[in-house]
N, C-alpha and C positions, 0 to 999 in steps of 0.2 A: 368490556369483556376482553379477556386475554386469550389469544389463540394458542393452541398447542399443536404439535405435529400430528396429533390424532384428530384435531378439530380446526379446520380452516374453512372460512366462508369466502367465496369468490364472487365478485361482482364484475362481470365483463360486458363490454359493449362491442357488438359485431355489426358491421354495416356492409352494404354492397355484396360483392361476390362471396365474402366470408359468411355473411348472414344467410345467403342463399344455400351455400354448401352445408352449413350447420342445420338449417331447416330440412334440407333434403335427407341428410343422415338421420335426423330424428324420425322422419316419416318412414324411411326404408327400414331402420332398425327396430322401430317401435319402442325404443328405450326412452327413459325420462331424460331430461336435460342433464341432471346430475350424473346419471349412469353413463350417458354418452361422454361427458367430460372426463369421468373417471377412466373409462376405457381408452379414450384418446390419450390421456396422460400416461397410462401404463404402457401403451404401445410406443409412445414417443420416448419414454424413459428406457424401455428395453432396447431401442435402436440407437440411443445417443449416450446413455450413461456408461461410464467405464465400470466394469465389475470390480468389486473390492477383492483384493488378493492378499492372503495372509502370508506370513513369512515362510511357512512350509511350502506353499504353492510356488513362491518365488525361487526357493532353493531346490525344488524337487529335481531339476535337471542336473544339479551339481553334487547332490549327496550321493556318495559312493562312486562317483565318476572319476576320482583321482587315482593315481598310481602310487604305490608305496608298499612297504612291508605289511603283512597281514596283522601284525601285533602293534601297529603304529599308535592306535588309540591307548593302549596300555603302557607303551614304552616311549611315548613322544619326548619325554624329558631326556632320556638316554640318547635318542637320535639327534635331538637339538644340541645337546652337549658335544656330541661327536662332531657334528657339522661345524659348530663354532670353534672347536679345538683345532680343526684343520685351517680355519681362517685366522683365528686369534688365539695363540697359545695361552692356556690358563695359568701356566707356571712360568716364572721369570727365569731365564737361563743367563748366567753370568758369561760375558764374553771371555774367551781365552786370551790371556795376556802373554803373548809370545815374546814381549820385550823384557821380561824379568829375568 
């Protein structure tokens, strides 16, 4: 039989103090063995598993937090060209030959 994530059969052996704790919880809660294990697993998962975060959640603090012109999203190519032109001229300028 192949198990899937929706169907897992568990066979566990508890002894000593763990067996006593489990038996106590069964009596106190009135739950079945399976229900008690499911509840314990859910509680353990909630306290130990890291929540899945999507890209929007990760970027939420950064979106719209920057500074710049209001039309940056529409004219970003113009602004980039201007900034690059200041650093690296796009046209070649011939040096003046004063020796001729």
